[in-house]
C-alpha positions as CSV (number, residue, x, y, z in Angstrom):
1,X,114.1,7.8,153.2
2,X,112.5,4.4,153.2
3,X,113.7,2.2,156.0
4,X,114.9,-0.5,153.6
5,X,117.5,2.0,152.2
6,X,119.1,2.5,155.6
7,X,122.3,0.4,155.7
8,X,122.4,-1.9,158.7
9,X,126.1,-1.4,159.2
10,X,125.6,2.3,159.9
11,X,123.8,1.9,163.3
12,X,126.0,3.7,165.8
13,X,125.2,1.3,168.7
14,X,125.9,-1.8,166.6
15,X,129.2,-0.3,165.3
16,X,130.3,0.6,168.9
17,X,129.4,-2.9,170.1
18,X,131.3,-4.6,167.3
19,X,134.4,-2.5,167.3
20,X,135.0,-1.9,171.1
21,X,137.4,-4.7,171.4
22,X,139.0,-3.3,174.5
23,X,135.8,-4.0,176.4
24,X,136.0,-7.7,175.4
25,X,132.3,-7.9,174.9
26,X,130.8,-11.0,173.4
27,X,129.3,-10.6,169.9
28,X,127.0,-12.8,168.0
29,X,128.1,-14.7,164.8
30,X,125.9,-12.3,162.8
31,X,127.7,-9.3,164.3
32,X,131.1,-10.8,163.9
33,X,130.5,-11.4,160.2
34,X,129.2,-7.9,159.8
35,X,132.4,-6.6,161.5
36,X,134.6,-8.6,159.0
37,X,132.7,-7.0,156.1
38,X,132.3,-3.5,157.5
39,X,135.4,-3.0,159.6
40,X,136.2,0.1,157.6
41,X,133.2,1.9,159.2
42,X,132.5,5.1,157.4
43,X,134.5,4.2,154.3
44,X,134.8,6.9,151.6
45,X,136.0,7.0,148.0
46,X,137.3,10.3,146.9
47,X,135.5,11.9,149.8
48,X,132.1,10.3,149.1
49,X,130.7,7.5,151.2
50,X,130.8,4.0,149.7
51,X,128.8,1.1,151.1
52,X,130.6,-1.7,149.3
53,X,133.3,-3.5,151.4
54,X,137.0,-3.2,150.8
55,X,137.2,-6.9,149.9
56,X,134.5,-6.6,147.2
57,X,136.1,-3.5,145.8
58,X,139.2,-5.6,145.3
59,X,137.1,-8.2,143.5
60,X,135.6,-5.5,141.3
61,X,139.0,-4.0,140.5
62,X,140.3,-7.4,139.4
63,X,137.2,-8.0,137.3
64,X,137.5,-4.6,135.6
65,X,141.1,-5.2,134.8
66,X,140.3,-8.6,133.3
67,X,137.0,-7.9,131.5
68,X,137.6,-4.3,130.6
69,X,133.9,-3.7,130.2
70,X,132.7,-1.0,127.8
71,X,129.6,-0.5,129.9
72,X,129.1,-0.7,133.7
73,X,125.6,-0.4,135.0
74,X,124.9,-0.1,138.7
75,X,121.4,0.0,140.2
76,X,121.4,1.5,143.7
77,X,123.9,4.3,143.8
78,X,122.9,5.8,147.1
79,X,125.8,8.1,148.3
80,X,127.7,7.6,145.1
81,X,131.1,6.4,146.3
82,X,130.9,3.2,144.3
83,X,130.1,5.3,141.2
84,X,133.3,7.2,141.5
85,X,135.2,3.9,142.2
86,X,133.9,2.4,139.0
87,X,134.6,5.5,136.9
88,X,138.1,6.1,138.3
89,X,139.1,2.5,138.1
90,X,138.0,2.2,134.5
91,X,139.8,5.5,133.7
92,X,143.0,4.2,135.4
93,X,142.9,0.7,133.9
94,X,142.0,1.5,130.3
95,X,140.2,3.7,127.7
96,X,141.8,7.0,128.9
97,X,140.8,8.7,125.7
98,X,138.2,6.5,124.1
99,X,136.7,6.7,120.7
100,X,133.6,8.8,120.0
101,X,132.0,5.7,118.5
102,X,129.6,3.8,120.9
103,X,131.5,0.5,120.6
104,X,134.8,2.3,121.2
105,X,134.1,4.3,124.4
106,X,133.5,3.0,127.9
107,X,130.8,4.4,130.1
108,X,129.3,4.1,133.6
109,X,125.5,4.3,134.2
110,X,124.2,4.7,137.7
111,X,120.5,4.2,138.6
112,X,118.9,5.5,141.8
113,X,115.9,7.5,143.1
114,X,118.2,10.1,144.5
115,X,121.9,9.9,143.2
116,X,123.0,12.6,145.7
117,X,126.6,13.0,144.5
118,X,128.5,16.1,145.3
119,X,128.3,18.3,142.2
120,X,132.1,18.6,142.1
121,X,132.4,14.8,141.9
122,X,130.2,14.8,138.8
123,X,132.9,16.8,137.0
124,X,135.1,13.7,136.8
125,X,136.3,13.4,133.2
126,X,135.0,9.9,132.4
127,X,131.8,9.2,130.3
128,X,129.0,8.7,132.8
129,X,125.2,9.1,133.2
130,X,122.9,9.0,136.2
131,X,119.4,7.9,135.6
132,X,117.1,9.1,138.4
133,X,114.1,6.9,139.0
134,X,112.9,3.5,140.0
135,X,115.1,0.9,138.4
136,X,112.1,-1.3,137.8
137,X,110.1,1.2,135.7
138,X,110.0,0.8,131.9
139,X,111.2,4.3,131.2
140,X,114.3,3.8,133.4
141,X,115.1,0.4,131.8
142,X,114.7,1.8,128.3
143,X,117.0,4.8,129.1
144,X,119.7,2.4,130.5
145,X,119.4,0.2,127.4
146,X,119.8,3.3,125.2
147,X,122.8,4.6,127.1
148,X,124.7,1.3,126.8
149,X,123.6,0.4,123.3
150,X,126.5,-1.2,121.3
151,X,128.9,-1.3,124.2
152,X,130.3,-4.7,125.0
153,X,131.5,-6.4,127.2
154,X,129.3,-5.3,130.1
155,X,129.2,-5.5,133.9
156,X,125.8,-5.2,135.5
157,X,125.6,-4.7,139.2
158,X,122.3,-5.0,141.0
159,X,122.5,-3.2,144.4
160,X,119.2,-1.4,145.1
161,X,116.5,-3.0,147.2
162,X,117.4,-6.5,148.5
163,X,114.0,-8.1,149.0
164,X,113.4,-11.3,146.9
165,X,110.5,-9.8,145.0
166,X,112.5,-6.7,144.0
167,X,115.6,-8.7,142.9
168,X,113.4,-11.1,141.0
169,X,112.1,-8.2,138.9
170,X,115.6,-6.7,138.5
171,X,116.9,-10.0,137.2
172,X,114.1,-10.2,134.7
173,X,114.9,-6.7,133.4
174,X,118.7,-6.4,133.6
175,X,120.0,-9.9,133.1
176,X,118.8,-9.9,129.4
177,X,121.2,-7.0,128.9
178,X,124.1,-9.4,129.3
179,X,125.5,-11.4,126.3
180,X,128.1,-14.2,126.4
181,X,131.2,-13.2,128.4
182,X,129.3,-10.4,130.2
183,X,129.1,-10.3,134.0
184,X,126.2,-9.9,136.4
185,X,126.7,-9.3,140.1
186,X,123.9,-9.3,142.6
187,X,124.8,-7.5,145.9
188,X,123.8,-8.5,149.4
189,X,122.9,-12.2,148.8
190,X,124.3,-12.7,152.4
191,X,121.0,-11.5,153.9
192,X,118.4,-13.8,155.5
193,X,120.8,-16.0,157.4
194,X,123.3,-16.5,154.5
195,X,125.0,-15.9,156.9
196,X,123.7,-12.5,158.3
197,X,120.4,-10.9,159.2
198,X,118.6,-14.1,159.8
199,X,115.2,-12.3,160.3
200,X,115.4,-10.3,157.1
201,X,113.0,-12.5,155.1
202,X,113.4,-13.8,151.5
203,X,116.0,-11.7,149.9
204,X,118.5,-11.4,147.1
205,X,120.1,-14.8,147.7
206,X,116.8,-16.6,147.2
207,X,116.2,-14.6,144.1
208,X,119.6,-15.6,142.6
209,X,119.1,-19.3,143.5
210,X,115.7,-19.3,141.7
211,X,117.1,-17.4,138.7
212,X,120.0,-19.9,138.2
213,X,117.8,-23.0,138.6
214,X,114.4,-22.2,137.3
215,X,114.9,-19.4,134.7
216,X,115.7,-20.3,131.1
217,X,118.0,-17.3,130.9
218,X,119.5,-17.9,134.4
219,X,120.7,-21.3,133.3
220,X,122.9,-19.6,130.8
221,X,124.9,-18.0,133.6
222,X,127.5,-19.6,135.9
223,X,128.8,-18.7,139.3
224,X,132.5,-17.7,139.3
225,X,134.1,-19.2,142.4
226,X,137.6,-18.1,141.4
227,X,136.8,-14.4,141.9
228,X,134.3,-15.0,144.7
229,X,136.9,-16.9,146.8
230,X,139.9,-14.7,146.1
231,X,139.6,-12.3,149.0
232,X,137.7,-13.6,152.0
233,X,134.1,-12.8,152.8
234,X,131.9,-11.3,150.2
235,X,128.6,-9.5,150.4
236,X,127.5,-11.4,147.3
237,X,128.0,-15.2,147.9
238,X,126.9,-17.2,145.0
239,X,126.1,-14.1,142.9
240,X,129.3,-13.3,141.0
241,X,127.8,-14.5,137.7
242,X,129.1,-14.7,134.1
243,X,127.0,-15.5,131.1
244,X,128.5,-18.5,129.3
245,X,125.8,-19.6,126.9
246,X,124.1,-17.7,124.1
């Protein structure tokens, strides 16, 4: 597995240092922020590990309840816990039966090189598809576009590799899938000292800043502070975006 796919909050030594409060050890600001975000440790959803934080899951649940998207696309599935979260939340909140027509039925599409979900989890009775491959390749993008064709509104979540160059390309490929009222969330914009992992290098946050200020398409999106600020720290500061202009 490439090193960039190993979650930093899973390092046993770091977790022990951050959570051993009885030892009264001093921690850095960086470690304390990570503790706030990842205090759940090995968090699971329906028995499958999930790397999104509890606070951001609350935000996503509120967003799903309000937007009721007909298509949710997530790049970067990894263990698959967030896939189950999205599918089960959509099933719980709306569209229990769903029409057979493309514009009447909701679906979830996950994109990853591996998508290693337990086979039993894949039996969940909600329309879904997993596209295995690099989310930046043309065949993968075309497949995603085909799977969500005619389904609006949409929620697009970018959560694969977090380097600036990679997120720049993701935004070029997936932001155009959003129309007015659709949402786009870019995960882990807190990297590179914003406020964690100061030595990470240019990352998702810088990519989002550039997208919103320099891209013609990006200027049609707006940050949404009401949902970003509703539940404490987020992994995606400044990156809960809604398209507001055609």
